[in-house]
N, C-alpha and C positions, 0 to 999 in steps of 0.2 A: 848205802842203797846203791845196788844193783843199776849198769848204765843200762837206758832203752837202745833196745833192736826193731829195727822194723825187719818185718820177716812177711810170707805169704805163708797166711795158716793152710797147714796141711786140709783141714777138713770143711774150712769154708770158703776158702779160696781168695780171700783179701786180704789186703795189704793190712796188716798192723802193728801196731808196736806193743813191743813185750820188753818186759823187766829181765833181764839175764844178756847169757851169749853163748857164744859156740861151746866154751869149756865147763857150762854151767852143770850143776846136777839135774837142773830141771830142764822139761823139753822146754825148746826155742822153735820149735817147727808149729805149733799151738797157738792159737790167740788165750787168751786166759778165759772168754764166756766158754769155748768150746775145749776150752783144759777141763771146766766144769763138767759139762755134760756129756762125756768121753763116756761112756757105758752100752752096752751089747744089747741090755733088755727094752722090751716095747716102751716103756717108760720114757727112758733116756732118748730115745730113737727117736719120738712125738718130740721129748721138749728138743733136741737138736735140730728138726724141721722146724720146730715154730719162735725160734729164736735164729736160725739164719734168715729164714723168710723175713723176720721181721728188722734184721741187722742190716738188709738187701734194701727193703723197702723205706728205711731211713738212710742209707745211702743212694738211694734212687731223687729222692725228694732234696737232699742236700745239693742234690747235683743239678737237679732240676732249678732250684733257688739258684745257683751261682750260675746255670747258663742266662738264666734270664737275669740278674745282674751284669753279667757280661754284656747282654746286647742291649740293657736300659743304658749303661755306661757309654756303649760303642754311640746308641744314637744320639747321647748329649753331644760328645766329642763331634762330631758329625755337624750336627746344629752353630754349635761354638766353630767349626769351623766354617761353615757356609757363611753364619756371619759374617765372620771376618772376613772372608774373600768379597762379598756383597758392601763392606766398609770398604777395603783396599779400592776397588773397581771403582766405587760414589768419588772419592778419593782422586782418584787418576783423570778420570769422567772430567773433574771440577778443573781438576788441571790441563787437559785436554782444552777446553772451553777458555782457560786463561790462556795457554798455547797460541789459540784462534785469536783473541783476541791481541795479542803479544809476538808480532813476527818483526826481527830487525830487516831491516830495507839493507839496499848497497853502501847506502850514505851513512851509514852507522846510527840513525833515528829509527826509532821504534812505532811501531803501524798505531800504538795507543797516543800519539802525540809529542812524546818525551823527545828532543830531539838528542840526547848523549846520555849513554848509559842508564838504560831503562834496569833497574832493578828485580823487576818482575819478569822482566825477559830473562835476565842473567838467569831467575833462579829455574823457569820454564825449559831452558835451555842447557841443561846441565846432564849430561852424558844417561843417567841413567833414569833422568826423568823422561826424555825421547825414546830411551829404550821400553820401558811402561808403557808409553803414551802411543807406541809403533803396535804392541801387543795388544792394547787395549783394542785397538783399528781393524788389526789383524783377528781379534776374536768375535767382534761388530761383525764384519766382513762375512766370516765362516759363515755365522749365526744368519743373515741375510742370504746367503749363498744355500744353505738348510728348506 
């Protein structure tokens, strides 16, 4: 069996897969459908126009379907992304509230009443948590300014 080769058909100008290669005796500059209707009489000319019209319409419909599918996937991904952002913001909003309730004092105690080693304050005072809380505060301030 001859290998598949991708060509741009000289007749219909569509990219097509054909069996054969450059060295074959069969023409590889024309797709199978166009090869079958390659005549000069009126009947073949009309058949060629009809077949080309059908091929192009089929490709157009398929391209429109693929475009709609891509848009739908993009919209689903956007919804998942927004839901993830909302969940993250909610979690850090809760951490911000916890942060406000657990503040280390100069004597090492916590504002919640624990004298030493408040485990909750130790969690919310981690660097990355504080950085996220600052980003959340900045975003809230920016929204208020708009």
